[in-house]
N, C-alpha and C positions, 0 to 999 in steps of 0.2 A: 301804285300800282305797280306791283314786284312782279322780274322776270325770273324768280327761279324758288323751290320750295327746298326745307330745309329738312332732307330725311336721316328720320331715327332708327335704327336696327338694333329691340332691346332685348339681352336675354334676361332672364333671370341672377345671372352671377352677373350684367353691363351689358355697355354697351358693347355689336356686332362691330357699328357702322355709324356714320354720320357727315353727310357731306349736302351739301347744296348741289339742287338737280333741275332742270327744263323743267321735267316731270316727270313722274311715277306711275304704276298701272300696280293697282292690288288684286290680288284675288277672294273677291267680295266671297262670300256663301253663294249669294244668287248670281251675281254674274260679276266679270272684273272691271272695276273700276277708276277712272283713269284721273289722278290729284295732279291737277293746275294749280297756277298762281293764281293767290285772292279765290279760292274756292271756299264758299262758305263754311263756316263749322260744322262735324259731322264726325259720328261715331261710328265706325263698320266693325262686324263681326267676319273675318279670316275665315276663309278653308286651307286645307292645304296645298301647295300650290306656288306659283313665281311671282315673287316680286320684281317687276321688272323698269330698270330705269333708262326713261327714252332721252333723245339731245334736242337737238332747237329743230331738226328736220321731222323729227317724231319717230325716230328708226333708234333700235335698242340698242343701249351702249353697253350695263351691265345686264346679270340675271342672278337672282339670290329664290335659291328652296325654302319655305319654310315650311314647317308645320301646324297650322288653323295658329288663330293668338285674336289681337283686339287693333285697330286704327283709329288713333287720336289725332286729328285735324284739324288747326286753326290756327287761324295768326302767320299765314305761309309754315308751317310745320307741319309734316305729316309723321307721326308718334308712330311705328309699326312695333307690338311687342306680344315678342314668340316664345316658344319652349325651345325652337328648334330654327337652325338657320345653317345654310351651305351653298355657297357661292357655284355657280353653277360652271367656274373652269375646275372644280375640286372635281367633281363631279368622274366618277369613272366608274365602270365595269363594277369591281367590288365595291363602292360607295353605296353605288344604288342597290344592290342586294340588300 
């Protein structure tokens, strides 16, 4: 039993982010999906929205805006494939427009 999930966010040009996290919330098409360690293998279609990295107390630590994509979850590895991603800390009025 593991206590972390390896999160990888990939763009067509390469890897944007790769790190071990306690949990991650994905913007799936029908509803947000929380990925915890030891989750059953799954594939999700993602909508545009926020990928949230959560801490041990399930508080949000990091946020990334994505423009749709797919997620593949297996063996404590959550791979998010998207066309575009922006760290929430990099968003300002100009980038939002």
